[in-house]
TIKOL-446198 format. One record per residue (C-alpha): residue in one letter; x, y, z. Coordinates in steps of 0.5 Angstrom, whole numbers, plus 500, padded with zeros to 3 digits. Layout:
BEGIN
  type   px   py   pz
     a    X    Y    Z
...
***
This chain:
BEGIN
  type   px   py   pz
     m  446  473  966
     s  445  468  972
     y  447  461  973
     l  440  459  973
     i  438  463  967
     k  444  460  963
     t  441  452  964
     i  434  454  963
     c  437  457  956
     l  441  451  956
     k  436  446  956
     f  431  450  952
     m  437  449  946
     l  437  442  948
     v  429  440  947
     v  429  444  941
     c  436  440  938
     l  431  435  940
     l  425  437  936
     l  429  438  930
     v  432  431  931
     c  425  428  931
     l  421  432  925
     f  428  430  920
     g  426  423  923
     k  419  424  920
     s  421  428  914
     q  426  423  911
     f  420  418  909
     n  413  419  905
     f  408  413  906
     s  402  417  903
     a  404  411  898
     v  403  406  904
     d  396  410  907
     k  393  409  900
     l  393  402  900
     l  391  400  906
     t  385  405  905
     t  383  403  900
     n  384  395  901
     q  381  396  909
     k  374  392  907
     e  378  387  904
     l  383  386  909
     g  377  385  915
     n  376  393  916
     n  381  392  922
     v  387  393  920
     v  394  396  924
     a  402  397  920
     m  407  398  924
     v  414  399  921
     y  421  399  927
     k  427  402  923
     d  434  405  927
     g  430  403  933
     k  423  408  932
     i  417  406  929
     i  417  411  922
     y  410  409  920
     q  404  407  924
     k  397  406  921
     q  391  404  925
     l  384  403  922
     g  377  401  924
     n  375  399  932
     y  384  397  932
     t  389  399  936
     v  396  397  937
     r  393  394  943
     s  389  390  941
     k  390  383  942
     a  387  378  936
     p  389  371  935
     i  395  370  930
     a  395  363  928
     s  401  361  925
     c  405  367  927
     s  406  364  933
     k  412  358  930
     w  416  365  929
     f  416  365  937
     t  416  358  939
     a  423  357  935
     a  426  363  938
     l  424  360  945
     v  427  353  943
     m  433  358  941
     t  435  360  947
     f  435  353  951
     v  440  352  944
     d  444  358  946
     e  443  355  954
     g  448  348  952
     k  442  345  954
     l  439  343  947
     s  443  342  940
     l  438  342  933
     d  441  335  930
     d  439  331  937
     r  434  327  937
     v  426  327  939
     s  427  320  942
     k  432  322  947
     f  427  326  951
     l  421  322  948
     p  423  314  948
     i  415  314  946
     y  418  316  938
     e  424  310  938
     t  418  305  940
     y  414  308  934
     g  420  307  929
     k  420  315  930
     s  428  316  933
     y  431  319  927
     i  427  325  928
     t  431  332  930
     i  429  338  933
     r  431  342  927
     q  427  338  923
     c  421  339  927
     l  422  347  928
     s  422  346  920
     h  417  342  918
     l  421  335  915
     t  419  331  921
     g  416  326  915
     i  410  324  920
     d  404  328  914
     d  401  333  916
     n  396  334  911
     q  389  336  914
     k  384  339  912
     t  385  346  917
     l  378  345  920
     a  380  337  921
     k  386  339  925
     i  382  345  930
     f  377  338  932
     e  383  334  933
     r  386  337  936
     k  380  339  942
     k  381  330  943
     f  387  332  947
     e  387  336  955
     s  395  336  955
     l  401  338  949
     e  403  331  952
     e  397  327  950
     e  397  330  943
     v  405  330  941
     n  404  322  945
     f  398  322  939
     f  403  324  933
     a  408  319  935
     t  404  314  933
     r  402  317  927
     e  404  313  920
     i  411  318  916
     a  409  319  909
     s  417  320  906
     n  423  319  911
     p  426  325  916
     g  429  330  911
     t  427  328  905
     s  419  332  904
     f  416  340  907
     f  409  338  911
     y  408  345  913
     g  404  344  919
     g  404  344  927
     i  406  338  929
     g  414  339  929
     l  414  345  933
     n  409  342  937
     i  414  336  939
     a  420  341  940
     g  415  344  945
     r  414  338  948
     v  421  337  948
     l  422  343  952
     e  417  342  958
     v  421  335  959
     i  428  338  960
     s  426  344  964
     k  419  340  968
     r  416  346  967
     k  410  348  963
     f  411  351  955
     e  406  358  956
     a  410  358  963
     l  418  358  959
     m  414  363  953
     k  412  368  959
     q  419  368  962
     r  423  366  956
     i  420  372  951
     f  414  375  953
     i  417  378  959
     p  423  380  957
     l  420  383  951
     n  416  387  955
     m  410  383  951
     n  405  384  956
     s  399  383  953
     s  402  375  948
     t  400  369  951
     f  399  362  949
     s  392  358  952
     g  389  352  949
     e  383  354  953
     g  380  347  955
     y  385  343  951
     a  392  342  950
     v  396  349  948
     n  398  349  941
     t  405  352  940
     s  405  352  933
     g  398  357  932
     g  395  358  940
     a  398  364  941
     v  394  371  942
     s  399  377  941
     t  398  385  938
     a  402  389  933
     g  406  393  939
     d  408  386  942
     y  409  383  935
     l  413  389  933
     n  418  388  939
     f  419  380  939
     l  421  383  930
     s  424  389  933
     m  429  384  938
     i  430  379  930
     l  432  384  927
     d  437  388  932
     k  440  380  932
     g  437  378  939
     t  438  384  944
     f  431  388  946
     m  433  395  949
     g  440  393  951
     k  439  387  953
     r  440  380  949
     i  435  375  948
     l  438  371  944
     s  444  369  940
     e  447  372  934
     s  448  365  932
     a  441  363  934
     i  439  369  929
     t  443  367  924
     q  441  360  924
     m  434  362  925
     q  435  365  919
     t  438  359  914
     i  434  355  909
     q  433  349  911
     t  429  346  905
     k  434  347  900
     n  432  342  893
     i  427  338  898
     p  420  337  894
     k  414  341  898
     k  408  336  899
     n  404  341  904
     i  405  348  903
     p  399  354  903
     t  399  357  896
     t  400  365  900
     a  407  361  901
     e  409  358  894
     g  416  359  891
     y  419  360  899
     e  423  355  902
     y  424  355  910
     g  428  357  916
     l  427  355  923
     g  420  358  925
     e  420  362  919
     w  419  363  911
     i  425  366  907
     q  421  371  903
     e  427  373  899
     t  435  372  898
     d  441  375  895
     a  445  371  889
     s  448  366  895
     g  442  363  898
     n  443  368  904
     s  436  370  907
     t  434  378  905
     a  427  377  908
     i  423  373  912
     s  417  373  915
     c  411  369  919
     l  404  369  915
     g  398  367  919
     l  392  364  917
     f  387  370  921
     g  392  374  915
     t  396  378  920
     f  404  378  917
     p  410  380  920
     y  416  380  917
     i  424  383  915
     d  427  386  911
     k  435  386  913
     c  438  389  907
     r  434  395  908
     g  434  394  915
     y  427  395  918
     a  421  390  920
     c  413  392  919
     i  407  387  922
     l  401  388  918
     f  396  386  924
     i  388  384  921
     k  383  378  924
     d  381  376  916
     l  382  368  914
     l  388  367  909
     s  388  367  901
     e  391  368  895
     q  388  375  894
     k  392  377  900
     k  399  375  898
     e  398  380  891
     f  396  385  897
     y  402  383  903
     i  408  384  896
     a  404  390  894
     l  404  392  902
     k  412  390  901
     k  413  394  895
     s  411  401  897
     i  415  401  904
     d  421  399  899
     a  421  404  895
     e  422  409  901
     i  426  405  904
     p  433  404  900
     s  437  398  899
     g  444  396  904
     c  445  390  899
     n  449  390  893
***
C-alpha cells in the first residue's frame, strides 16, 4: 500500500471517529420534553422564540420558533445589567477601580447632594438607597429628557435618599447607570465604546450594541443583542472568565459577581418574577447551596428574555424572546429549567 493511500485511509478513519464522537455527544441528552414545552407555549411567549443550551464547550440544544433565529436582534431590557457589571469588573481587574470606592470620588456632585457614602458595589447591587420605585413608563419618559449619561446621572444625585446606602434594595436602573458613568470618567471614553472594546469584540458579540437612540445611553437596560451573542457571554461566565482561550475576566471577578450582596436586606422594590431571589453584582442569585453559595444565577429582562447558568450542572441557557415579562412567565422559566435539569446530572451534593 502506497504512502498516499495510507494517508488517505488514516484521514478517513479520523473523520469517522470524530463523527462518532459527535453522535455520542448529541445522543446523551434527550430534550424532547423541552421541545414540547416550548412549542406548547409558543403563543404565550410571543411566537418568536429561540432557546439554546451550552455545556462543555459546545451547544447541546437549540430551538428556533416563529421568525426568530439565533441571529435575530431584539432589545433585552434588564438583561443588559449583566453586561454592564462585567464591564465594571474589567476595570476592577486592572486596579483602576475598587468595588468599595465611593462614587463621589469620581462624581463630586454626589458629595454635594449628601450621597458621598454610595459605593460602586452598592450601585451594582441596587443598594444606593435612592428610591427607584417609579413605574416603567414613567422611567422611559423621564430618560428621554437627558441627552447624555452624564446629564442623567447628575440628575440622580439630586433625587431624595429613601434609605441609607446598603440598607434597602431598590431594583431599577439608577445604580448601574451611575457605575457606567464612573467608567466614562475614569477612561475618558463613552460607555458604548468601552463595552464594544472590552466585552462585545472579545466575545465575538458582533450584533450587540448599546444605543441611546437620541437620548442618554441606558447602561442598565438599553442593550440590543441576539441569542447567539448572549450565549457567548454566558459561556464566558460559565467558563470562569475565559472565552475561546482568551481571559476576559479574572476568576475572582466572576466569584464576586456571583456572591450574594443582599442577604437580610429588605427588598423595597423587586419584580414579581424575581421574588424570593437574592442579588449579586448585576445578576440574580436564583439558587444556592446549604452554605448560601450561588448555584444558579440569572438576569431577567422586561421583554421576557431569560439567560441563566446552572453551576452544579455546568450549563448555560438563553431563552430569547420579545414579550413583556409577567408572573406567568416565572412559572414557565421554572418549568423550562426543571425540564433541562432533568437531562443533565448535578455535580453538587
